[in-house]
C-alpha positions as CSV (number, residue, x, y, z in Angstrom):
1,M,52.1,-2.7,32.1
2,T,51.0,0.9,30.5
3,A,50.4,-1.2,27.2
4,L,48.6,-3.4,28.7
5,F,46.2,-1.0,30.8
6,I,45.5,1.1,28.0
7,I,44.2,-1.8,25.2
8,L,42.1,-3.3,28.1
9,A,40.4,-0.5,29.0
10,A,40.1,0.3,24.9
11,I,38.7,-3.2,24.7
12,V,36.0,-2.7,27.5
13,C,34.8,0.7,26.8
14,L,34.4,-0.2,22.9
15,I,32.5,-3.3,23.8
16,V,29.9,-1.4,26.7
17,G,29.2,1.5,24.0
18,Y,28.3,-1.2,20.8
19,V,26.0,-3.3,23.7
20,T,24.5,0.0,25.4
21,Y,24.4,3.0,22.7
22,G,24.7,1.1,19.5
23,S,21.8,-1.1,20.8
24,W,19.8,2.2,21.6
25,L,20.5,3.9,18.2
26,A,18.8,0.8,16.6
27,K,16.1,0.7,18.8
28,Q,15.2,4.6,18.2
29,W,15.8,4.3,14.4
30,G,13.7,1.3,14.1
31,I,15.7,-1.5,13.0
32,D,13.1,-3.9,11.5
33,P,14.4,-7.7,10.5
34,S,11.5,-8.9,8.4
35,R,11.8,-5.8,6.3
36,K,13.5,-6.7,2.7
37,T,16.6,-4.9,1.9
38,P,17.9,-3.6,-1.4
39,A,19.7,-6.0,-2.4
40,I,17.1,-8.7,-2.0
41,E,14.3,-6.4,-3.9
42,K,16.8,-4.6,-6.4
43,E,19.4,-8.0,-7.5
44,D,20.8,-7.4,-10.3
45,G,24.4,-9.6,-9.8
46,V,26.7,-6.1,-10.5
47,D,26.2,-4.1,-8.0
48,Y,23.4,-4.8,-5.9
49,V,24.5,-8.9,-5.0
50,A,23.3,-9.6,-1.0
51,A,26.1,-11.2,0.5
52,P,26.6,-13.3,3.9
53,P,27.2,-11.2,7.2
54,A,30.4,-12.5,7.5
55,V,31.3,-11.4,4.0
56,L,29.8,-8.4,4.0
57,M,31.8,-7.6,7.4
58,G,34.8,-8.5,5.7
59,H,34.2,-6.2,2.7
60,H,33.2,-3.2,4.9
61,F,35.9,-3.5,7.9
62,S,38.7,-4.1,5.1
63,S,37.1,-1.1,2.5
64,I,37.0,1.1,5.6
65,A,40.4,0.6,7.4
66,G,42.7,1.1,4.8
67,A,45.5,2.8,6.3
68,G,44.1,5.2,8.1
69,P,43.6,3.9,11.8
70,I,47.5,3.0,11.3
71,N,49.0,6.1,9.7
72,G,46.6,8.8,11.6
73,P,46.6,7.9,15.5
74,I,50.9,7.1,15.2
75,Q,51.1,10.8,13.4
76,A,49.0,11.9,16.4
77,S,50.8,10.3,19.1
78,V,53.4,13.5,19.4
79,F,50.3,14.9,21.4
80,G,50.8,11.7,23.9
81,W,49.0,8.8,24.4
82,F,45.9,10.2,26.2
83,P,44.3,12.2,24.2
84,V,44.8,9.8,21.1
85,F,43.3,7.3,23.5
86,L,40.0,9.4,24.6
87,W,39.2,10.4,21.0
88,C,39.5,7.0,19.4
89,V,37.6,5.7,22.1
90,I,35.0,8.5,22.5
91,G,35.2,9.4,18.7
92,G,34.3,5.7,17.9
93,I,31.4,5.3,19.5
94,F,29.5,8.7,19.7
95,F,30.8,10.4,16.4
96,G,32.5,8.0,13.9
97,G,30.4,4.8,14.9
98,L,27.0,6.6,15.0
99,Q,27.7,8.3,11.4
100,D,28.6,5.0,9.9
101,F,25.5,3.2,11.3
102,G,23.0,6.3,10.4
103,S,24.7,6.4,6.7
104,L,24.0,2.8,6.1
105,F,20.9,2.4,7.5
106,A,19.5,6.0,5.8
107,S,21.0,4.1,2.8
108,I,18.7,1.1,3.3
109,R,15.9,2.8,3.7
110,H,16.5,4.9,0.4
111,D,17.0,1.5,-2.0
112,G,20.9,1.4,-1.3
113,K,21.2,4.9,-2.7
114,S,23.9,7.3,-2.0
115,L,24.4,10.0,0.4
116,G,23.6,12.2,-2.4
117,E,20.6,10.8,-2.9
118,I,19.2,11.1,0.6
119,I,20.6,14.7,0.5
120,H,18.2,15.7,-2.4
121,D,15.2,14.1,-0.5
122,T,15.6,16.3,2.6
123,M,17.3,19.1,1.0
124,G,17.0,19.6,-2.6
125,K,18.7,19.1,-6.0
126,R,21.1,22.0,-5.4
127,A,21.9,20.6,-2.3
128,K,22.6,17.5,-4.1
129,R,24.7,18.5,-6.7
130,L,26.9,20.1,-4.3
131,F,27.1,17.4,-2.3
132,L,28.5,15.3,-5.2
133,I,31.1,17.8,-6.3
134,F,32.6,17.8,-2.6
135,A,32.4,13.7,-2.4
136,L,33.9,13.7,-5.5
137,L,36.8,16.2,-4.8
138,V,37.3,13.7,-1.5
139,L,37.7,10.8,-3.6
140,I,39.9,12.0,-6.0
141,L,42.5,12.7,-2.5
142,V,41.3,9.4,-1.3
143,I,42.9,7.8,-4.6
144,A,45.7,9.6,-4.8
145,S,46.5,8.9,-0.9
146,F,46.2,5.3,-1.6
147,V,47.7,5.0,-4.6
148,N,50.8,6.9,-3.4
149,V,50.9,4.6,-0.1
150,V,50.4,1.4,-2.2
151,A,52.9,2.3,-4.8
152,G,55.2,3.4,-2.0
153,T,55.2,-0.4,-0.2
154,F,55.4,-2.4,-3.8
155,F,58.1,-0.4,-5.6
156,T,61.9,-1.4,-6.5
157,E,64.0,2.4,-6.5
158,E,66.2,1.2,-8.9
159,G,63.3,0.1,-11.3
160,G,63.5,-3.0,-13.6
161,F,60.9,-5.7,-13.9
162,G,60.7,-9.0,-12.9
163,F,61.0,-11.9,-10.3
164,T,63.7,-12.1,-7.7
165,G,64.7,-15.2,-5.3
166,S,65.9,-12.6,-2.8
167,P,63.0,-10.5,-2.2
168,T,63.2,-7.2,-0.2
169,N,60.0,-6.7,2.0
170,N,58.8,-4.0,-0.7
171,Q,59.1,-7.1,-3.2
172,T,57.6,-9.6,-1.1
173,T,54.7,-7.3,-0.1
174,A,54.0,-6.5,-4.3
175,M,54.3,-10.3,-4.9
176,I,52.0,-11.1,-2.4
177,S,49.8,-8.5,-3.2
178,L,49.3,-9.8,-6.9
179,L,48.6,-13.4,-5.8
180,F,45.9,-12.2,-3.3
181,I,44.0,-10.8,-6.4
182,V,44.5,-14.0,-8.4
183,L,43.3,-15.8,-4.6
184,A,40.3,-13.5,-4.4
185,I,39.2,-14.1,-8.2
186,V,39.1,-17.9,-7.7
187,Y,37.2,-17.4,-4.2
188,G,34.7,-15.6,-5.8
189,Y,34.0,-18.0,-8.9
190,V,33.8,-21.1,-6.5
191,T,31.1,-19.1,-3.6
192,N,29.0,-17.6,-6.4
193,K,29.4,-20.3,-9.3
194,M,29.9,-23.6,-8.0
195,N,28.1,-22.8,-4.6
196,V,30.5,-23.8,-2.3
197,K,29.3,-22.8,1.4
198,T,31.2,-20.2,3.0
199,L,32.7,-22.2,5.5
200,P,34.9,-24.3,4.1
201,A,35.5,-21.8,1.4
202,S,36.7,-19.3,4.0
203,I,39.0,-22.1,5.4
204,A,40.3,-23.2,1.8
205,G,40.5,-19.2,1.6
206,I,43.0,-19.2,4.4
207,I,44.9,-22.0,3.4
208,G,45.6,-20.0,0.3
209,I,46.5,-17.4,2.1
210,V,49.2,-18.9,3.7
211,I,50.6,-20.4,0.7
212,I,50.8,-17.5,-1.2
213,T,52.5,-15.5,1.8
214,V,55.3,-18.8,1.8
215,I,55.7,-17.8,-1.7
216,G,56.1,-14.3,-1.7
217,L,58.4,-14.5,1.0
218,N,60.5,-16.7,-1.0
219,C,59.7,-14.8,-4.5
220,G,59.3,-11.1,-5.2
221,F,57.9,-9.1,-7.5
222,V,59.9,-6.0,-9.3
223,L,58.8,-3.2,-10.8
224,G,59.5,0.8,-10.1
225,R,57.2,3.4,-8.6
226,T,56.0,4.8,-11.7
227,A,55.4,1.7,-13.3
228,W,53.2,0.7,-10.4
229,I,51.0,3.9,-10.1
230,V,50.2,3.2,-13.7
231,L,49.6,-0.6,-13.0
232,I,47.6,0.2,-10.1
233,G,45.6,2.7,-12.0
234,V,44.7,0.3,-14.7
235,Y,43.7,-2.5,-11.6
236,I,41.4,-0.4,-9.8
237,V,39.5,0.9,-13.2
238,I,39.3,-2.7,-13.5
239,A,38.2,-3.7,-10.5
240,S,35.5,-0.9,-10.1
241,L,33.8,-2.1,-13.3
242,V,33.4,-6.0,-12.9
243,P,31.0,-7.3,-10.4
244,V,31.2,-7.3,-6.7
245,W,31.0,-11.0,-6.4
246,I,34.0,-11.4,-8.6
247,L,36.5,-9.5,-7.0
248,L,35.1,-6.7,-4.5
249,Q,33.5,-9.0,-2.2
250,P,35.8,-12.4,-2.4
251,R,38.9,-10.0,-1.9
252,D,37.4,-7.5,0.8
253,Y,36.5,-10.8,2.7
254,L,40.1,-12.6,2.6
255,S,41.7,-9.2,3.4
256,S,39.7,-9.0,6.7
257,F,41.4,-12.2,8.0
258,L,44.7,-10.5,7.3
259,L,43.5,-7.6,9.8
260,Y,41.8,-10.0,12.5
261,A,45.3,-11.8,12.6
262,M,47.1,-8.6,12.7
263,M,45.3,-7.3,15.7
264,A,45.2,-10.6,17.1
265,L,49.3,-10.5,16.7
266,A,49.6,-7.2,18.1
267,V,47.2,-8.2,21.5
268,I,49.4,-11.2,21.9
269,G,52.6,-9.4,21.3
270,I,51.0,-6.6,24.2
271,L,50.2,-9.4,26.2
272,S,53.7,-11.3,26.4
273,N,55.5,-8.0,26.3
274,A,53.8,-6.8,29.7
275,F,55.5,-9.8,31.2
276,T,58.8,-10.5,29.3
277,G,59.5,-6.9,28.6
278,N,61.0,-6.9,25.2
279,A,60.2,-3.5,24.3
280,S,59.0,-0.3,26.9
281,F,56.1,2.1,25.7
282,T,57.9,5.3,25.9
283,I,55.1,7.9,24.7
284,P,54.3,10.3,27.7
285,A,50.5,10.8,28.7
286,F,50.6,14.2,27.6
287,T,53.4,16.4,25.7
288,G,51.5,19.7,25.1
289,W,48.7,21.5,23.7
290,K,51.0,22.5,20.6
291,T,53.0,20.4,18.4
292,D,55.1,20.2,15.4
293,I,51.3,19.2,13.4
294,G,49.9,22.0,15.4
295,M,47.7,22.8,18.3
296,M,45.4,19.9,19.4
297,F,42.1,21.6,18.2
298,P,41.9,20.6,15.3
299,A,45.2,19.0,14.8
300,L,44.4,15.5,16.9
301,F,40.7,15.1,15.5
302,I,42.0,16.0,11.9
303,T,45.1,13.5,12.0
304,V,43.7,10.3,14.5
305,A,41.3,10.3,11.4
306,C,39.8,6.8,10.5
307,G,40.6,5.7,14.6
308,A,37.8,7.7,15.6
309,C,35.3,9.0,12.7
310,S,35.9,9.3,9.3
311,G,33.5,11.1,5.8
312,F,34.9,8.2,3.4
313,H,33.0,5.5,5.8
314,S,29.8,7.4,4.7
315,L,30.4,6.4,1.3
316,I,31.3,2.9,2.0
317,S,28.2,2.5,4.0
318,T,25.5,4.1,1.3
319,G,27.7,3.3,-1.7
320,T,28.7,-0.7,-1.5
321,S,27.5,-1.9,1.7
322,S,23.8,-0.9,1.7
323,K,23.4,-2.9,-1.8
324,Q,24.7,-6.1,-0.1
325,L,23.0,-6.3,3.3
326,K,20.9,-9.2,3.5
327,N,18.8,-8.2,6.6
328,E,18.5,-5.2,8.3
329,K,19.3,-6.8,11.7
330,D,22.8,-6.9,10.3
331,A,23.3,-3.2,10.0
332,K,24.4,-2.6,13.3
333,P,27.6,-5.1,13.5
334,I,28.5,-4.5,10.1
335,G,27.8,0.0,10.1
336,Y,28.6,0.2,14.2
337,G,30.4,-2.5,15.0
338,S,33.3,-2.3,12.0
339,M,33.9,1.4,13.3
340,L,34.4,0.1,16.9
341,I,36.9,-2.7,15.8
342,E,38.8,0.3,13.6
343,S,39.0,2.4,16.9
344,A,40.6,-1.0,18.7
345,L,42.9,-0.7,15.7
346,G,43.7,2.7,16.2
347,I,44.8,2.3,19.7
348,V,47.0,-1.1,18.8
349,S,48.4,1.3,16.4
350,L,49.2,3.8,19.5
351,I,50.8,1.0,21.5
352,A,52.7,0.0,18.5
353,V,54.3,3.3,18.0
354,G,55.0,3.4,21.5
355,M,57.3,0.8,21.7
356,V,59.5,2.4,19.1
357,F,58.7,6.5,19.9
358,E,62.0,7.8,20.0
359,K,63.4,6.1,17.0
360,Y,59.6,7.3,15.5
361,T,60.1,10.9,16.4
362,G,63.8,10.8,15.5
363,G,62.9,10.1,11.7
364,G,64.0,6.3,12.1
365,F,61.2,4.9,10.2
366,G,60.4,5.9,6.6
367,S,56.6,6.0,7.3
368,P,53.9,5.6,10.2
369,S,53.1,2.3,8.3
370,A,56.9,0.8,9.0
371,A,56.7,2.1,12.5
372,F,53.5,0.4,13.2
373,G,55.6,-3.0,12.0
374,G,58.6,-2.2,13.7
375,G,56.8,-1.4,16.9
376,I,54.3,-4.7,16.9
377,A,57.4,-7.0,15.7
378,I,60.1,-5.7,18.3
379,M,57.7,-7.0,21.0
380,F,58.4,-10.8,19.8
381,G,62.1,-10.1,19.2
382,P,64.8,-7.9,18.9
383,E,65.1,-5.4,15.8
384,G,67.3,-7.3,13.3
385,S,66.6,-11.1,14.1
386,S,64.6,-13.2,11.9
387,I,61.6,-13.0,13.6
388,Y,61.5,-9.4,13.9
389,N,61.7,-9.3,10.3
390,T,59.1,-11.3,8.9
391,I,56.4,-9.9,11.5
392,A,57.4,-6.8,10.2
393,A,57.3,-7.6,6.8
394,L,54.1,-9.5,7.2
395,L,52.4,-6.4,8.7
396,T,53.6,-4.2,6.3
397,L,52.0,-6.4,3.6
398,A,48.5,-6.1,5.6
399,V,48.7,-2.3,5.6
400,S,49.2,-2.6,2.0
401,V,46.3,-4.7,1.9
402,F,43.7,-2.7,3.5
403,A,44.9,0.5,1.4
404,L,44.4,-1.4,-2.0
405,T,40.7,-2.5,-0.9
406,S,40.3,1.2,-0.1
407,L,41.4,1.9,-3.5
408,D,39.2,-0.6,-4.9
409,T,35.9,0.6,-3.0
410,G,36.7,4.1,-3.7
411,T,36.8,4.0,-7.2
412,R,33.6,2.2,-7.3
413,L,32.2,5.2,-5.1
414,S,33.4,7.5,-7.6
415,R,31.8,5.6,-10.1
416,F,28.4,6.0,-9.0
417,M,29.1,9.8,-8.1
418,F,29.9,10.6,-11.3
419,T,27.3,9.2,-12.8
420,E,25.0,10.4,-10.4
421,L,26.1,14.3,-10.8
422,F,25.1,14.1,-14.6
423,L,21.7,12.2,-15.0
424,N,18.4,14.2,-13.9
425,E,15.5,13.2,-11.6
426,D,13.7,10.9,-14.6
427,E,16.9,9.3,-15.5
428,A,17.6,5.8,-14.1
429,T,20.5,5.3,-15.7
430,W,23.4,6.7,-18.3
431,K,21.5,5.4,-21.0
432,D,18.5,7.4,-20.1
433,A,20.5,10.5,-20.3
434,K,20.7,12.9,-23.6
435,G,23.4,14.6,-25.4
436,I,27.0,15.1,-23.9
437,R,25.6,14.3,-20.5
438,K,25.6,10.6,-21.8
439,L,28.8,10.4,-22.2
440,F,29.9,11.9,-18.9
441,A,27.2,9.6,-17.5
442,H,29.1,6.8,-18.8
443,P,30.8,4.7,-16.2
444,L,34.0,4.0,-18.0
445,F,34.0,7.7,-18.4
446,G,34.0,9.0,-14.7
447,T,36.2,6.1,-13.7
448,I,39.2,6.7,-16.0
449,F,38.7,10.4,-15.3
450,M,38.7,9.9,-11.6
451,V,41.4,7.4,-11.6
452,V,43.7,9.6,-13.9
453,I,43.8,12.3,-12.0
454,G,43.9,10.3,-8.8
455,C,47.1,8.7,-10.0
456,V,49.0,11.9,-11.3
457,L,48.4,13.2,-7.9
458,G,49.3,10.3,-6.5
459,G,52.8,10.7,-7.8
460,L,53.4,13.9,-5.5
461,K,55.2,13.4,-1.8
462,L,52.4,11.9,0.4
463,S,53.1,14.6,2.7
464,A,51.7,17.2,-0.1
465,I,48.3,15.0,0.1
466,W,48.0,13.5,3.4
467,A,47.2,16.8,5.6
468,L,44.5,18.1,2.5
469,F,42.9,14.4,2.6
470,G,42.4,14.3,6.4
471,A,40.9,17.7,6.7
472,A,38.6,16.9,3.6
473,N,37.8,13.7,4.9
474,Q,36.5,14.9,8.5
475,L,34.7,17.7,6.6
476,L,32.7,14.7,5.0
477,A,32.3,13.6,8.3
478,G,30.4,16.2,9.5
479,I,28.6,16.5,6.4
480,A,27.0,13.3,6.6
481,L,26.4,13.7,10.1
482,L,24.2,16.5,8.8
483,A,22.7,14.8,6.1
484,V,21.5,11.7,7.8
485,C,20.6,14.2,10.8
486,A,18.0,16.3,8.3
487,W,16.9,12.4,6.9
488,L,15.7,11.1,10.3
489,G,14.5,14.4,11.1
490,E,11.8,14.5,8.0
491,V,10.8,10.8,8.7
492,G,9.9,11.9,11.9
493,K,12.5,9.7,14.0
494,N,14.7,10.8,16.7
495,N,17.9,13.0,15.3
496,K,18.9,14.9,18.5
497,M,21.8,12.5,19.1
498,F,23.8,13.8,16.0
499,F,24.1,17.8,16.8
500,I,26.7,18.0,19.2
501,P,28.9,15.6,16.9
502,M,27.8,17.1,13.8
503,I,28.6,20.7,14.7
504,F,31.9,19.7,16.5
505,M,33.5,17.8,13.7
506,L,32.4,21.0,11.2
507,C,33.8,22.8,13.4
508,A,37.2,21.6,13.5
509,T,37.3,20.9,9.8
510,L,36.5,24.4,8.7
511,T,39.1,25.7,11.5
512,S,41.9,23.7,10.0
513,L,41.0,24.3,6.5
514,I,41.3,28.0,7.3
515,I,44.7,27.5,8.9
516,T,45.7,25.6,5.5
517,I,44.4,28.4,3.6
518,T,46.0,31.1,5.3
519,K,49.4,29.4,5.4
520,K,49.5,28.9,1.6
521,F,48.5,32.5,1.2
522,G,51.6,33.2,3.3
523,A,53.8,31.1,1.6
524,I,52.7,32.2,-2.1
525,G,53.0,35.7,-0.7
526,S,56.6,35.3,0.4
527,G,57.8,33.6,-2.6
528,E,58.1,30.2,-0.8
529,A,55.6,28.3,-2.6
530,V,55.6,25.7,-4.8
531,W,53.2,23.4,-7.1
532,G,51.6,21.6,-4.1
533,D,51.0,24.5,-2.2
534,Y,49.2,25.6,-4.7
535,F,47.2,22.6,-5.5
536,Q,46.5,22.1,-1.5
537,L,45.5,26.2,-1.8
538,V,42.9,25.6,-4.7
539,F,41.5,22.3,-3.3
540,A,41.0,23.6,0.4
541,I,39.2,27.0,-1.1
542,A,36.4,24.8,-3.3
543,M,35.6,22.6,0.0
544,A,35.6,25.3,2.5
545,V,33.1,27.1,0.2
546,L,30.9,24.3,-0.8
547,A,31.1,23.2,2.8
548,V,29.9,26.3,4.1
549,I,26.9,26.1,1.2
550,L,26.0,23.1,2.5
551,V,25.6,23.8,6.1
552,V,23.4,26.9,5.0
553,E,21.2,24.2,3.4
554,G,21.0,22.3,6.6
555,I,20.2,24.7,8.7
556,Q,17.4,26.1,6.5
557,T,16.2,22.2,6.4
558,F,16.5,22.1,10.3
559,K,14.6,25.7,10.2
560,R,11.8,23.9,8.0
561,Q,11.5,21.0,9.9
562,A,11.1,22.4,13.0
563,A,8.1,24.5,11.7
564,G,6.4,21.2,11.0
565,K,6.8,21.7,7.4
566,K,7.9,18.7,5.0
567,A,10.0,18.8,2.0
């Protein structure tokens, strides 16, 4: 019954937070449904494309979800369920939701431009350049992390190439994911070029998902890990360059149904398990202030990541979602509501690992994603049964689909920001740039540059990337909160609700980076360091220095605003 209490308490708290705090934020900032959005005013058929609210919700939710709200809370469960529960709920309502909603709103009021442009308007050109460099470093880690996750759920250890009629879970996941891309392209064509309405197209899309799932369960695709990394790299380059209506919008929208179904299946499992007792929730409420992953501060708040607050979300809000929002009134459900649903997913992940906690902590699962699938599946039947195997395979598929959507979006964001980095203020597109900057600002150059580096790093062990990704991602959240706070102050709107979340996130993440830097110097000094240690050290120092400079710029901006001066 503990699991049932946890999920019900979380749902009630998140709904109350959405209705009360979310509505208060919208009123404070002046959401205006009559105001034209950038998707309408700057429609270009490529990046600025107004999407129906349900479609944009699917894109935004699928992109921010990824594997983060599953991996993070499961890894943090070693502190006990109560600290993770509190941070997912409180963090989602007052930290993550605030950042996501605020970033989306600020971008809408900046012609759908990125967080870098928002920083430029309030903190100056130098701060914008520093932020873009920082964000690109984070996006390299995003690409590396999710390339690693996706390739790990697709690959066949013995290598080979082709199809098999007796697929393993990995081969099934790979096959369905490939077919899912084809389905998304078809969906995008019929809805945008044949003008088929959203409802009938959605019904047909759901039927298509069922069909490709059946095919994948009976016919798998075989490919080795390195080959998958290369193939994924080629795919995300193409996906980030084609118009959003061809692949990004339809793929993310259709994948959102998988996520909703996954969460519904989990809730059904929790409800039924409360009465059947197929599995027992065995995580202690609290295990101690220090565990194998470190002290609760800052480790808990870094590890949970997307389940409570994630800087990557601000890049999505200001990079793709703001360019597709049809009406400002939809900013609250898409920006704030999506984050709270993700917090609920974090709670579901916590409950899932609680059903297999001893096996998970004993190393019985290869990854948190596998523990998630096993934890939900065991509520429906014993391990090894047909229902257990089927549900575990489908949930593994869902996790890989969301990791792939985050890759799609993250690579597109990389393209935007790489181009911005090399443009002067009077240059609107890469075509306006001069000399070598024109090459660097070209969308293809930036995309390939980021993907190649990300895929090379994606070949490392996930443990060498994920810890640094978590700290960088949360530090980005602190900077995003700072940027939106400064902009609201510049335009005379209430920004006081940002200060506590902003200061807390900056303190937690800078502390985590300092700990990482100290450990890596220790490993180097003792002669135990490997290549991955040097990589983490360089990245950690670079991000810490950039963040501190941006914080100083922010403090100066707040002082200027307090003195009544405009930028």
